[in-house]
C-alpha positions in Angstrom: 90.4 93.3 88.4 86.8 93.4 89.4 86.2 97.0 88.4 87.9 96.6 85.0 85.7 96.9 81.8 86.1 93.2 80.8 85.3 91.8 84.2 82.0 90.2 83.3 83.5 88.7 80.1 86.5 87.3 82.2 84.1 85.7 84.7 82.0 84.1 81.9 85.1 82.7 80.3 86.4 81.3 83.7 83.1 79.6 84.3 83.4 77.8 80.9 86.9 76.5 82.0 86.3 74.7 85.3 89.9 73.6 85.6 91.2 77.2 85.4 92.3 78.6 88.7 91.4 82.3 89.2 92.7 84.9 91.7 91.8 88.4 92.6 94.2 91.2 91.5 93.3 93.9 94.0 93.6 97.4 92.5 94.4 100.4 94.8 96.5 102.5 92.4 96.3 103.2 88.7 92.9 101.8 88.0 89.2 101.9 88.7 87.7 101.5 92.1 84.8 99.1 92.9 83.2 101.6 95.3 81.8 104.9 94.1 84.6 107.5 93.9 82.7 109.8 96.3 83.3 107.2 99.0 87.1 107.3 98.4 87.9 111.0 98.3 91.5 110.5 99.4 92.3 107.7 97.1 91.0 108.9 93.7 91.6 111.7 91.3 89.0 114.2 90.0 88.3 111.7 87.2 87.3 109.0 89.7 90.3 106.9 89.1 92.9 105.7 91.7 95.8 108.0 92.2 99.2 107.2 90.6 101.4 108.9 93.2 102.1 105.7 95.0 104.7 107.0 97.5 102.7 110.0 98.6 99.5 107.9 98.9 101.4 105.3 100.8 102.5 107.9 103.4 98.9 109.0 103.8 97.7 105.4 104.3 100.3 105.0 107.0 99.7 108.3 108.8 95.9 109.0 108.3 93.3 106.7 109.8 90.6 108.2 107.5 92.6 107.1 104.5 93.2 103.6 106.0 89.4 103.2 106.4 88.9 104.0 102.8 91.5 101.5 101.7 89.9 98.8 103.9 86.5 99.6 102.5 87.8 99.3 98.9 89.6 96.0 99.7 86.4 94.6 101.1 84.3 95.7 98.2 86.7 94.1 95.7 86.8 90.8 97.6 83.0 90.9 97.9 82.6 91.5 94.2 84.8 88.4 93.5 82.9 86.3 96.0 79.6 87.2 94.1 81.0 85.5 91.0 80.9 82.1 92.6 84.4 81.3 91.4 86.8 79.7 93.8 89.4 82.1 95.1 92.9 80.7 94.3 95.0 83.6 95.5 95.0 87.4 96.1 97.7 89.9 95.1 97.8 93.6 94.2 98.3 95.8 91.2 101.9 97.2 91.3 102.5 94.8 94.3 101.1 97.5 96.5 100.7 95.0 99.4 104.4 95.5 100.0 103.2 98.5 101.9 102.9 97.0 105.5 99.6 98.7 106.2 98.0 97.5 103.0 99.5 94.0 103.7 97.8 94.0 107.1 94.5 95.1 105.8 94.6 92.6 102.9 95.4 89.8 105.3 92.7 90.7 107.8 89.9 91.2 105.3 91.1 88.6 102.8 91.0 85.8 105.3 87.3 86.4 105.9 86.8 85.8 102.2 88.9 82.6 102.0 92.2 84.1 100.9 94.8 81.3 101.3 97.6 82.4 99.0 99.3 85.5 97.8 102.5 86.7 96.1 105.9 87.9 97.5 107.8 89.3 94.5 111.2 87.8 95.2 113.2 86.8 92.0 116.6 85.0 92.1 118.7 87.3 89.9 121.4 84.6 89.5 119.1 82.5 87.5 118.2 85.4 85.2 121.9 86.0 84.7 122.4 82.3 83.8 119.5 82.5 81.3 120.6 85.7 79.6 124.0 87.1 80.8 123.9 90.2 78.6 120.4 91.2 79.9 120.7 90.3 83.6 118.9 93.0 85.6 120.4 94.5 88.8 119.3 93.3 92.2 115.9 94.5 93.5 117.4 96.4 96.4 114.3 98.5 97.1 111.5 96.0 96.9 113.0 92.7 97.9 113.5 93.5 101.6 109.8 94.5 101.9 108.8 91.4 99.9 110.7 89.2 102.3 109.0 90.8 105.3 105.5 90.4 103.7 106.3 86.7 102.9 107.4 86.0 106.5 104.3 87.8 107.9 101.9 86.0 105.6 103.4 82.6 106.1 103.2 83.0 109.9 99.5 83.7 109.3 99.1 80.5 107.3 99.0 82.1 103.8 100.8 80.2 101.1 103.4 82.0 99.1 105.8 80.8 96.4 109.5 80.5 97.3 110.4 82.6 94.2 108.7 84.4 91.4 110.0 84.7 87.8 108.9 87.4 85.4 109.4 90.5 87.5 112.5 92.0 86.1 111.6 91.1 82.5 107.9 92.1 83.1 106.2 92.5 79.7 109.2 90.9 77.9 109.1 87.3 78.9 110.0 85.8 75.6 109.9 82.1 74.8 113.6 81.8 75.3 113.5 83.5 78.7 110.6 81.4 79.9 112.1 78.1 78.7 115.5 79.2 80.2 114.0 79.9 83.6 112.0 76.6 83.6 115.2 74.6 82.8 116.9 76.2 85.9 114.0 76.2 88.4 115.4 76.0 92.0 113.8 73.6 94.5 110.4 74.6 96.0 107.4 76.3 94.6 108.0 78.8 91.8 105.5 81.3 90.4 105.7 82.3 86.8 104.5 85.9 86.3 103.4 87.0 82.8 100.8 89.2 81.2 99.6 87.1 78.2 97.0 88.6 75.8 96.3 88.3 72.1 97.1 92.0 71.7 97.7 95.2 73.5 95.9 98.5 73.2 93.3 97.8 75.9 92.5 100.1 78.9 95.4 99.9 81.4 97.8 98.4 78.9 101.4 99.1 79.9 103.6 100.9 77.3 106.1 98.6 75.7 104.7 95.4 77.0 104.7 92.5 74.4 101.4 90.9 75.5 101.1 88.7 72.5 104.7 87.7 72.8 104.2 86.6 76.4 101.1 84.5 75.3 103.2 82.9 72.6 106.0 82.1 75.1 103.6 80.3 77.4 102.4 77.9 74.7 105.6 77.5 72.7 107.0 74.1 72.0 110.3 75.1 73.6 108.5 75.9 76.9 106.7 72.6 76.8 110.0 70.8 76.2 111.6 72.7 79.1 108.8 71.7 81.4 109.2 68.1 80.5 113.0 68.2 80.9 112.7 69.8 84.3 110.0 67.4 85.3 108.2 70.5 86.7 104.7 69.9 88.2 102.3 72.5 86.9 99.4 74.0 88.9 98.0 76.9 90.8 98.3 77.7 94.5 95.2 75.6 95.3 96.8 72.6 93.7 99.7 72.7 96.1 98.2 74.0 99.4 
């Protein structure tokens, strides 16, 4: 998130870890813009933050050329800000998966390719595997988002953009415990899987989601059970740029 308060610190840390793969998390809703708010009058609130009424804004993006131009300008500004860091761009996705909106997906694809975007995310999660991991907490199918995610994945793959075959951590977002992570890893289907977590040492920061166990998700990633599951599954770890 290039407009987030800790952006400079995150870049400095990434540069001290040359093996770390870093992507851009485009923010078009519920966050701070990279451009001055005055240049995005239809996208921001009176406080200069992005709107939170995603459905209404999505309709305006689809119907109003002026709003689409503002979205395009903001996408370009965020990609340019990332490029100025000198970090390699591993992937590009969006906050709240807003690129499932077909107009946003098209703008992100067109502009992102100019900045070297080679991979993105299609939030498609096999619910049968979640049910096998934890039958009593198996979430219902993602009937609203999954059809759009499949369309975006097909569109991006036709354009040569890499996408994982499945993503894990969506339904249990903010609650990926060590048992859940290890359980998923032990049941990974064939193909490229993306593990989706929000690890941090603590919550309470700007933009933190209510109820998310950030420290718990960090602990899950480094737990001995997770490491053992990776070894048992003979899973190959890496980022998108390691598999493209």
